[in-house]
C-alpha positions as CSV (number, residue, x, y, z in Angstrom):
1,X,-123.1,-130.9,-135.8
2,X,-120.2,-130.1,-134.4
3,X,-118.3,-131.7,-130.5
4,X,-118.4,-129.5,-127.9
5,X,-115.3,-128.7,-126.4
6,X,-114.6,-128.5,-123.3
7,X,-114.9,-124.5,-123.0
8,X,-118.1,-124.8,-124.5
9,X,-119.8,-127.2,-122.0
10,X,-118.9,-124.5,-119.5
11,X,-119.7,-121.6,-121.1
12,X,-123.1,-123.9,-121.0
13,X,-122.9,-124.9,-117.7
14,X,-122.5,-121.0,-115.7
15,X,-125.3,-119.6,-118.9
16,X,-127.0,-122.3,-116.9
17,X,-126.6,-121.0,-113.9
18,X,-127.6,-117.5,-114.4
19,X,-130.9,-119.0,-115.6
20,X,-131.8,-120.3,-112.4
21,X,-130.2,-118.0,-110.4
22,X,-133.4,-115.9,-111.6
23,X,-135.2,-118.5,-110.1
24,X,-133.8,-118.4,-107.0
25,X,-134.0,-114.4,-107.1
26,X,-137.5,-114.7,-107.8
27,X,-138.4,-116.9,-105.4
28,X,-136.8,-115.7,-102.4
29,X,-137.8,-112.0,-103.5
30,X,-133.4,-111.7,-103.3
31,X,-133.7,-108.5,-105.8
32,X,-129.9,-107.6,-105.3
33,X,-129.0,-110.6,-107.3
34,X,-131.9,-110.3,-109.7
35,X,-130.6,-107.1,-110.8
36,X,-127.0,-108.8,-111.0
37,X,-128.0,-111.6,-112.9
38,X,-128.8,-108.7,-116.3
39,X,-126.8,-106.4,-117.4
40,X,-126.5,-102.2,-117.3
41,X,-128.6,-102.1,-120.1
42,X,-130.4,-104.8,-119.9
43,X,-134.1,-105.5,-121.3
44,X,-137.0,-106.9,-120.1
45,X,-140.0,-107.6,-122.7
46,X,-143.3,-109.2,-121.4
47,X,-144.6,-108.3,-125.0
48,X,-147.4,-106.1,-126.1
49,X,-144.7,-102.9,-125.5
50,X,-144.6,-103.9,-122.3
51,X,-140.4,-103.2,-122.1
52,X,-138.8,-102.0,-119.0
53,X,-135.0,-101.1,-119.6
54,X,-131.4,-100.2,-117.4
55,X,-131.1,-102.5,-114.2
56,X,-131.8,-100.4,-112.1
57,X,-135.5,-99.6,-113.4
58,X,-135.5,-103.4,-113.8
59,X,-134.7,-103.6,-109.9
60,X,-137.7,-101.2,-109.5
61,X,-140.4,-103.9,-111.9
62,X,-138.4,-106.6,-109.5
63,X,-139.5,-105.8,-106.3
64,X,-142.7,-104.8,-107.5
65,X,-143.6,-108.3,-109.0
66,X,-141.7,-110.2,-106.3
67,X,-143.8,-108.2,-103.5
68,X,-147.4,-108.6,-104.9
69,X,-147.5,-112.6,-103.6
70,X,-147.2,-114.5,-100.7
71,X,-145.1,-117.5,-101.5
72,X,-143.8,-117.8,-105.9
73,X,-141.9,-121.4,-107.3
74,X,-140.7,-121.2,-110.9
75,X,-139.5,-123.7,-113.5
76,X,-136.7,-123.6,-115.7
77,X,-136.3,-126.7,-118.0
78,X,-135.2,-127.2,-121.2
79,X,-132.6,-125.0,-121.8
80,X,-131.7,-124.6,-125.0
81,X,-128.4,-123.4,-126.3
82,X,-129.2,-121.4,-130.0
83,X,-125.7,-119.7,-130.2
84,X,-122.7,-119.9,-127.9
85,X,-119.4,-117.9,-129.3
86,X,-117.4,-114.8,-128.7
87,X,-119.0,-114.4,-125.6
88,X,-122.4,-114.2,-126.8
89,X,-125.4,-116.7,-126.5
90,X,-129.0,-117.2,-127.5
91,X,-130.9,-119.6,-125.4
92,X,-134.7,-120.3,-125.1
93,X,-135.9,-121.9,-121.8
94,X,-138.9,-123.1,-120.8
95,X,-140.6,-122.2,-117.4
96,X,-143.9,-122.8,-115.3
97,X,-144.0,-120.5,-112.4
98,X,-146.6,-120.4,-109.1
99,X,-147.9,-117.6,-107.7
100,X,-149.5,-117.3,-104.2
101,X,-151.0,-114.4,-103.9
102,X,-153.7,-115.0,-100.5
103,X,-154.2,-111.4,-100.0
104,X,-156.6,-111.9,-103.4
105,X,-156.8,-115.7,-102.4
106,X,-155.4,-116.0,-106.3
107,X,-153.0,-119.4,-106.6
108,X,-152.1,-118.5,-110.8
109,X,-150.1,-120.9,-113.3
110,X,-148.4,-119.6,-115.6
111,X,-146.4,-121.2,-118.4
112,X,-144.2,-120.8,-121.4
113,X,-140.1,-120.0,-122.3
114,X,-137.6,-117.2,-121.7
115,X,-136.0,-115.7,-125.2
116,X,-132.2,-114.4,-123.8
117,X,-129.3,-113.3,-125.2
118,X,-126.9,-113.2,-123.5
119,X,-123.0,-111.7,-122.5
120,X,-120.0,-112.7,-120.5
121,X,-119.1,-109.9,-118.6
122,X,-116.4,-112.1,-117.0
123,X,-117.1,-112.3,-113.7
124,X,-120.7,-114.0,-114.9
125,X,-123.1,-114.2,-117.9
126,X,-125.7,-111.4,-117.0
127,X,-129.3,-111.2,-119.7
128,X,-128.7,-108.6,-122.0
129,X,-132.3,-109.2,-123.8
130,X,-135.5,-111.4,-122.5
131,X,-138.6,-112.0,-124.1
132,X,-140.9,-113.6,-121.6
133,X,-143.6,-115.1,-124.4
134,X,-146.6,-117.6,-122.5
135,X,-148.7,-119.5,-123.5
136,X,-151.0,-120.3,-121.3
137,X,-152.3,-119.4,-117.0
138,X,-154.5,-120.5,-114.9
139,X,-155.8,-119.3,-112.1
140,X,-157.2,-120.9,-108.7
141,X,-158.3,-120.2,-105.5
142,X,-155.7,-119.9,-102.9
143,X,-154.8,-122.2,-99.9
144,X,-152.7,-122.8,-97.0
145,X,-149.9,-124.4,-96.5
146,X,-150.8,-127.7,-94.5
147,X,-149.5,-127.7,-91.2
148,X,-146.6,-130.3,-91.4
149,X,-145.2,-128.4,-93.9
150,X,-142.6,-125.1,-93.6
151,X,-142.8,-122.3,-96.2
152,X,-139.3,-121.8,-97.1
153,X,-138.0,-117.8,-96.5
154,X,-139.1,-114.9,-98.8
155,X,-137.0,-112.0,-99.1
156,X,-133.2,-112.4,-99.9
157,X,-130.3,-115.3,-99.7
158,X,-131.4,-118.8,-97.8
159,X,-127.5,-118.5,-97.3
Protein backbone atom coordinates (compact mmCIF):
# COMPACT_ATOMS: atom_id res chain seq x y z
CA UNK A 1 0.00 0.00 0.00
CA UNK A 2 1.31 3.43 -0.95
CA UNK A 3 1.16 6.15 1.70
CA UNK A 4 -1.18 9.05 0.96
CA UNK A 5 0.28 12.46 0.23
CA UNK A 6 -1.19 15.69 1.60
CA UNK A 7 -2.63 16.32 -1.89
CA UNK A 8 -4.33 12.90 -1.79
CA UNK A 9 -5.89 13.73 1.57
CA UNK A 10 -7.17 17.10 0.31
CA UNK A 11 -8.72 15.42 -2.75
CA UNK A 12 -10.42 12.80 -0.58
CA UNK A 13 -11.81 15.47 1.76
CA UNK A 14 -13.15 17.50 -1.18
CA UNK A 15 -14.71 14.39 -2.75
CA UNK A 16 -16.32 13.51 0.60
CA UNK A 17 -17.70 17.07 0.80
CA UNK A 18 -19.36 16.56 -2.60
CA UNK A 19 -20.89 13.24 -1.55
CA UNK A 20 -22.21 14.71 1.71
CA UNK A 21 -23.49 17.87 -0.01
CA UNK A 22 -25.75 15.65 -2.10
CA UNK A 23 -27.51 14.45 1.07
CA UNK A 24 -27.92 18.04 2.28
CA UNK A 25 -29.25 19.13 -1.12
CA UNK A 26 -31.87 16.37 -1.22
CA UNK A 27 -32.94 16.85 2.39
CA UNK A 28 -33.26 20.63 2.00
CA UNK A 29 -34.75 20.49 -1.54
CA UNK A 30 -31.87 22.71 -2.68
CA UNK A 31 -32.12 22.04 -6.41
CA UNK A 32 -29.40 24.57 -7.31
CA UNK A 33 -26.93 22.84 -4.99
CA UNK A 34 -27.88 19.41 -6.32
CA UNK A 35 -27.48 20.43 -9.97
CA UNK A 36 -24.10 22.05 -9.24
CA UNK A 37 -22.76 18.78 -7.79
CA UNK A 38 -22.98 17.10 -11.20
CA UNK A 39 -21.00 17.63 -14.41
CA UNK A 40 -22.90 19.20 -17.31
CA UNK A 41 -22.98 15.80 -19.09
CA UNK A 42 -23.46 13.65 -15.97
CA UNK A 43 -25.52 10.47 -15.86
CA UNK A 44 -27.65 9.24 -12.94
CA UNK A 45 -28.50 5.54 -13.13
CA UNK A 46 -31.17 3.96 -10.89
CA UNK A 47 -30.76 0.59 -12.64
CA UNK A 48 -32.89 -1.40 -15.06
CA UNK A 49 -32.25 1.20 -17.80
CA UNK A 50 -33.59 4.10 -15.71
CA UNK A 51 -30.86 6.63 -16.58
CA UNK A 52 -31.10 10.43 -16.61
CA UNK A 53 -28.41 12.34 -18.52
CA UNK A 54 -27.31 15.96 -18.39
CA UNK A 55 -27.41 18.55 -15.62
CA UNK A 56 -30.66 20.18 -16.78
CA UNK A 57 -32.46 16.83 -16.97
CA UNK A 58 -31.10 16.00 -13.51
CA UNK A 59 -32.54 19.28 -12.24
CA UNK A 60 -36.00 18.07 -13.32
CA UNK A 61 -35.41 14.66 -11.73
CA UNK A 62 -34.42 16.28 -8.42
CA UNK A 63 -37.41 18.65 -8.42
CA UNK A 64 -39.83 15.75 -8.97
CA UNK A 65 -38.13 13.40 -6.49
CA UNK A 66 -37.71 15.85 -3.60
CA UNK A 67 -41.14 17.44 -4.08
CA UNK A 68 -43.13 14.33 -3.27
CA UNK A 69 -41.90 14.02 0.33
CA UNK A 70 -42.73 15.93 3.50
CA UNK A 71 -39.21 15.21 4.78
CA UNK A 72 -36.16 13.14 3.93
CA UNK A 73 -32.98 12.27 5.77
CA UNK A 74 -30.02 10.86 3.81
CA UNK A 75 -26.93 9.43 5.50
CA UNK A 76 -23.79 8.69 3.48
CA UNK A 77 -21.09 6.62 5.16
CA UNK A 78 -18.30 4.15 4.54
CA UNK A 79 -16.83 5.98 1.56
CA UNK A 80 -14.36 3.76 -0.25
CA UNK A 81 -11.93 5.52 -2.57
CA UNK A 82 -11.33 2.93 -5.28
CA UNK A 83 -9.17 5.27 -7.33
CA UNK A 84 -8.10 8.92 -7.10
CA UNK A 85 -5.60 10.09 -9.70
CA UNK A 86 -5.11 12.78 -12.33
CA UNK A 87 -8.28 14.72 -11.45
CA UNK A 88 -10.59 11.68 -11.58
CA UNK A 89 -11.97 9.41 -8.86
CA UNK A 90 -14.08 6.31 -8.39
CA UNK A 91 -15.90 5.78 -5.09
CA UNK A 92 -18.48 3.57 -3.45
CA UNK A 93 -20.42 5.16 -0.60
CA UNK A 94 -23.05 3.42 1.46
CA UNK A 95 -26.34 5.22 2.02
CA UNK A 96 -29.39 5.00 4.25
CA UNK A 97 -32.29 7.24 3.26
CA UNK A 98 -35.53 7.97 5.12
CA UNK A 99 -38.49 9.45 3.22
CA UNK A 100 -41.73 10.74 4.79
CA UNK A 101 -44.78 11.16 2.58
CA UNK A 102 -47.48 12.26 5.01
CA UNK A 103 -50.10 12.59 2.25
CA UNK A 104 -49.80 8.88 1.48
CA UNK A 105 -49.23 7.89 5.14
CA UNK A 106 -45.89 6.39 4.16
CA UNK A 107 -42.40 6.16 5.59
CA UNK A 108 -39.97 4.69 3.08
CA UNK A 109 -36.58 3.43 4.28
CA UNK A 110 -33.96 2.65 1.63
CA UNK A 111 -30.42 1.36 2.06
CA UNK A 112 -27.76 0.62 -0.52
CA UNK A 113 -24.83 2.41 -2.13
CA UNK A 114 -23.79 5.07 -4.61
CA UNK A 115 -21.18 3.97 -7.15
CA UNK A 116 -19.70 7.24 -8.41
CA UNK A 117 -17.15 8.56 -10.86
CA UNK A 118 -16.10 12.12 -10.09
CA UNK A 119 -13.89 14.69 -11.79
CA UNK A 120 -12.07 17.73 -10.45
CA UNK A 121 -13.41 20.65 -12.49
CA UNK A 122 -11.17 23.20 -10.79
CA UNK A 123 -13.76 24.88 -8.57
CA UNK A 124 -14.99 21.59 -7.06
CA UNK A 125 -15.17 17.83 -7.53
CA UNK A 126 -18.34 16.94 -9.46
CA UNK A 127 -20.13 13.67 -10.05
CA UNK A 128 -19.81 12.46 -13.64
CA UNK A 129 -21.67 9.18 -13.22
CA UNK A 130 -23.77 7.92 -10.33
CA UNK A 131 -25.22 4.44 -10.06
CA UNK A 132 -27.69 3.93 -7.23
CA UNK A 133 -27.78 0.30 -6.19
CA UNK A 134 -30.18 -0.82 -3.48
CA UNK A 135 -29.77 -3.62 -0.93
CA UNK A 136 -33.25 -3.24 0.57
CA UNK A 137 -36.31 -1.12 1.36
CA UNK A 138 -39.00 -1.05 4.02
CA UNK A 139 -42.26 0.89 4.13
CA UNK A 140 -44.18 1.77 7.27
CA UNK A 141 -47.02 4.10 8.16
CA UNK A 142 -46.23 7.78 8.70
CA UNK A 143 -46.29 9.23 12.21
CA UNK A 144 -46.60 12.76 13.57
CA UNK A 145 -43.46 14.38 14.94
CA UNK A 146 -43.73 15.05 18.70
CA UNK A 147 -44.38 18.72 19.47
CA UNK A 148 -41.05 19.15 21.29
CA UNK A 149 -39.21 18.78 17.94
CA UNK A 150 -39.16 21.26 15.09
CA UNK A 151 -38.76 19.94 11.55
CA UNK A 152 -35.99 21.54 9.51
CA UNK A 153 -36.94 23.73 6.57
CA UNK A 154 -36.97 22.35 3.04
CA UNK A 155 -36.53 24.61 0.05
CA UNK A 156 -32.97 25.84 -0.17
CA UNK A 157 -29.90 26.38 1.91
CA UNK A 158 -30.31 26.55 5.69
CA UNK A 159 -27.79 29.39 5.90
